[in-house]
C-alpha positions as CSV (number, residue, x, y, z in Angstrom):
1,M,71.0,60.3,9.1
2,S,68.3,60.6,6.4
3,Q,64.6,60.6,7.2
4,I,61.4,60.2,5.3
5,I,57.9,61.6,5.9
6,T,54.9,60.0,4.2
7,T,51.2,60.9,4.3
8,T,48.9,58.4,2.9
9,F,45.1,59.0,2.4
10,F,42.8,56.1,2.4
11,K,39.3,56.3,1.0
12,V,37.0,53.3,1.9
13,E,33.6,52.8,0.5
14,S,31.7,49.5,1.8
15,F,30.5,49.5,5.3
16,S,32.7,46.6,6.2
17,N,35.8,48.5,5.1
18,K,34.6,51.6,6.8
19,W,34.0,49.7,10.0
20,W,37.7,47.9,9.7
21,A,39.2,51.3,9.1
22,F,37.4,53.0,12.1
23,T,38.6,50.1,14.3
24,Q,42.3,50.5,13.3
25,M,42.1,54.0,14.9
26,Q,42.3,52.0,18.1
27,F,43.8,48.8,17.2
28,G,46.2,49.6,14.4
29,H,48.7,51.0,17.1
30,S,50.0,47.5,18.1
31,S,51.1,46.9,14.3
32,L,52.8,50.3,13.9
33,K,54.6,50.7,17.1
34,N,56.8,47.8,16.5
35,I,58.2,48.7,13.1
36,E,62.0,49.1,13.1
37,G,63.2,52.7,12.1
38,L,59.6,54.1,12.5
39,T,60.1,57.2,14.6
40,F,56.8,58.8,14.9
41,Y,53.3,57.9,13.3
42,K,49.8,59.3,13.7
43,L,46.5,57.9,12.6
44,L,44.1,60.6,11.6
45,G,40.4,60.7,10.9
46,S,38.4,63.4,9.0
47,G,35.3,65.3,9.4
48,A,32.3,65.5,6.9
49,K,31.5,68.5,4.9
50,N,34.7,70.5,4.3
51,G,36.8,68.0,6.2
52,F,36.7,70.0,9.6
53,S,33.2,69.3,10.9
54,S,32.7,67.7,14.2
55,I,30.7,65.0,12.5
56,P,33.1,62.3,11.4
57,N,33.8,61.0,7.8
58,F,33.9,57.5,8.1
59,G,35.2,56.9,4.6
60,T,38.6,59.0,4.7
61,Y,41.6,58.2,6.9
62,V,45.2,59.4,6.8
63,L,48.2,57.7,8.2
64,F,51.2,60.1,8.7
65,V,54.7,58.3,9.1
66,F,58.3,59.8,10.0
67,G,61.4,57.4,10.2
68,N,64.5,56.1,8.8
69,P,63.8,54.9,5.2
70,K,66.5,52.2,5.1
71,Q,65.4,50.4,8.2
72,M,61.6,51.2,7.9
73,L,60.4,51.3,4.4
74,K,60.5,47.6,3.4
75,R,59.2,46.3,6.7
76,F,56.4,49.2,6.7
77,L,55.3,48.6,3.2
78,K,55.0,44.8,3.6
79,K,53.3,45.0,7.1
80,I,51.0,47.9,6.3
81,L,50.1,48.0,2.7
82,F,50.2,44.3,1.6
């Protein structure tokens, strides 16, 4: 069985986009957990300064995904990215 791992970085600039991205750290799970073929996912924020500060950087987020590409990729891209 083949598996695929993707890491996607999102940079957001306007206040409304930053707020939406921040809320997805809590509410985005409902969209991700029902994608067929998705084995594992992780929503990640980042810190200010060098990326590891305890002060959050509300402009950068990461989506880490692991799963079966044949089942997941089309549904995932359609649901999440478009």
